[in-house]
N, C-alpha and C positions, 0 to 999 in steps of 0.2 A: 553693410551686411558682413556676418561673421564669416572669416575664411576658416574652413575646418582644418585647412592644412597648415594653418598658423598656430593652432593650438599646442601650447606648451607641453611638453610631455616629460619633464624633469620630475624625477622623484623627490629632489630636496626641496624646491619651492614652486609646487604646483599653483598656477593661477586660479582665479575664481572660475573663469570659463572652464577650465579643464576640469575643476572639481565638480562643476554642474554636469558636464558631459559624463564623467565617471559615475556619477550617482545615478544619473539617469539610464545610463547603459546596464548598470547593475539591477536596476528596477526591472527595465525591460527583459532582461535574459532571466532573472529569477522568476519573474510573472511567467515567463514561458515554461520553466521547470514545474511551476506550481500547477499551471494548467494541464501539463502532461501528466502529473501525478494524479490529478483529479479524473482525468479521463482514463487513466489506466489502471485505477485501484480496484482491487477485488478485496472484499472481506466486510467485516461488521464494526471495525474500530475506525472508522473514517472520522477524522477531525478537521474541522475548517480552521482551528486555531493553528494546528501544523502546518496547513498550507500558508498561511498568512506568515507563519514564522520562518517558512522558506524564503518568502519576498525579503522579510526583514532581516534576516540573517546575512543575506548577500549584501544588503545596503551597507549594515554593521561592518562586514569584512572589507568593503571597500574603503569605508572611513577609516578604519583601524590602519589599513596598509598605507593610505595616503597620509595619515598623521606620522607613522613611523619613517617613511620615505628611506632614505639609504643611512640614516642616523642608528648605529648601533646601540648607542646609550638610550635612545627612544625605544628601541625593541626590546632591550634588557628590562627598561622601566614598565612598559606595556605588559610584558610578560609576568612580572611581578604583581602588577595590578590585577591582571585578570586570573591569577592562581588564588587571589583571595575569594573569588566567586566561585561557588560550588554548584555545578548542574547536576541535578539528582533525576532528570527525566530519563526513564527507562524505555527502550524501543524493543517491543516484541516482535517487529518485523524487520529483518536486515535491509529489505527494500527501503524501508523509511530512511535507513541511516545512508544508504547511497544516495539518495535525493537530497538529504541535507548536505552531504559531502559536495555534490555538484552544484548546490547553491553557494556554498562557501568557495568553491573553486572558482565559480563565476565572479564572485566579490572580490576574491584576491587578485584574479587576472585583471579585473578593471582597476584595482586600487594601485597596481603597478603599472599601469598604462599598457598593458599587454592585451589591447581590446580586440584583435584579430583572433588570438588564441582564446581569449574569453567567449566571444560569439562563435567561433568555429566548435569549439568544444561542447557548448551549449546545444547547438544544432545538432550536432552528432549524437549527443546523450539523449535529446528528445525523441530521435528518429528511431534509434535502437530500443528505447523503452517503449514506443508505440509498437514496433516490430515484435517484440519479446511479448507484449500482452496479447498479440494477436495469434501468436505461432504456438502458444500452448507448450514451449520448451521447458521441460523439467517435470512435465506431468506423467507420472509413471501410470497410473491407474485413473481413468476419468470416470467419475459419477455425476449423476444429475442432481442428487440431493441426499438429505438424510431424513430416513423414516423412523418415527419413534411410536410405540402403542404399549399399552398393557393387555395381557390376555390370561385366562386360567391357566394353571399348571397342570394341563391335562393332554394326554395323547392325541385325543379328537379335536381339539382345539389346534394343535400344532400340525396335525395332518392337513386340517382345512386351509391353514395359513399358508403351508408348503404349497398347496394345489393352487392357491390364487397368486402367489407369488411367481410360480413357474408360468402360469398361463398370462400373466400381465406384464412381468418385469423382465427386462433382458438379462441383467446381472444384478444379483444382490449378494452383500457380504455382512454378515453379523459382525456388529463392533462391539456391543456390550449387551450384557444379558445378567439382570438381578432379581432375587426373590423380594417381593413385597407382600403385605397382608399375612405374615407369618408363614410364607412359603405357598400359600393358595393361589397367588398371581405372580406373573413374571413380568418384569418391565424390558422391553428389548428395544435395539436401536440398530438399523440396517443401514449401510450404504447402497443406494440403488441406481441402476441406469434403465431408464424407462424405455420402452418400445415406441416407435413412432406412431403405430397405429392404436396406442393405449395413452393417453395423455394423464397428467397427475390426477386430476379430479375423477377420471373414469377408475383408477386404480383405488383411490380413496372410498369410492362407491362400493367397490367390490370387497374391500376389507371390512367395511361397517356392516356388511351381511353376515360376517362370521359372528356367531352366537359368542358372547362374553367378551369379545374384542372392544376396548374403549381408550380413550385418550389418544387418539390417532393425530399424529402431528407429521406435516412434511415439510422441510425446509430445503429451498433450493440452493444448489452449490455455489452458483453464481452470487448469492448474498453472504456467503461463508468464506472464510479462509481455507485453505488446503489443509487436509486432515492426512 
């Protein structure tokens, strides 16, 4: 039976058992980070490949740190080798960068045999990520979704629209408005907050009764990134 307390933790010459423990721990920690990212993600640009990249990056970081060890020459050589590779992946969401840093940090911690720090840091990171995703911290104005439609560029249609919106929607803010069909019609987009007694389907039904209103679309805010 393998004695865990006898595992070698020297960064100069790690044993095979130590390397196996290190890579397995990096995999487990980065999988936890990937699971947290999946459960707390909000937006349209979800990527399964990015979640898998989180796991792989941690394993790679642990491998690199074990290969370098305490050897300064190895570190400089590895730096020169990695400088040849150019990464052109762009991140639209700063939150994705934080998750990638967390995965790399867990891998680096495992690679230098700071297993307690790596495990503790990953646990705290995942807990905070879950808390932030449920708390709504940073949300200045909360809306239920985006409402889009086209309508005649006439005062009667605008008055009918305002009447329906005020009767069925708690809060609505005009985001964009542009003329189409040579100015005879206008394309509008509103951010709206629904009333509890008026669900989205009922609002769409009321809007469809307005004469000339067409191309009605409603996108829930839960499926979009914050605007």
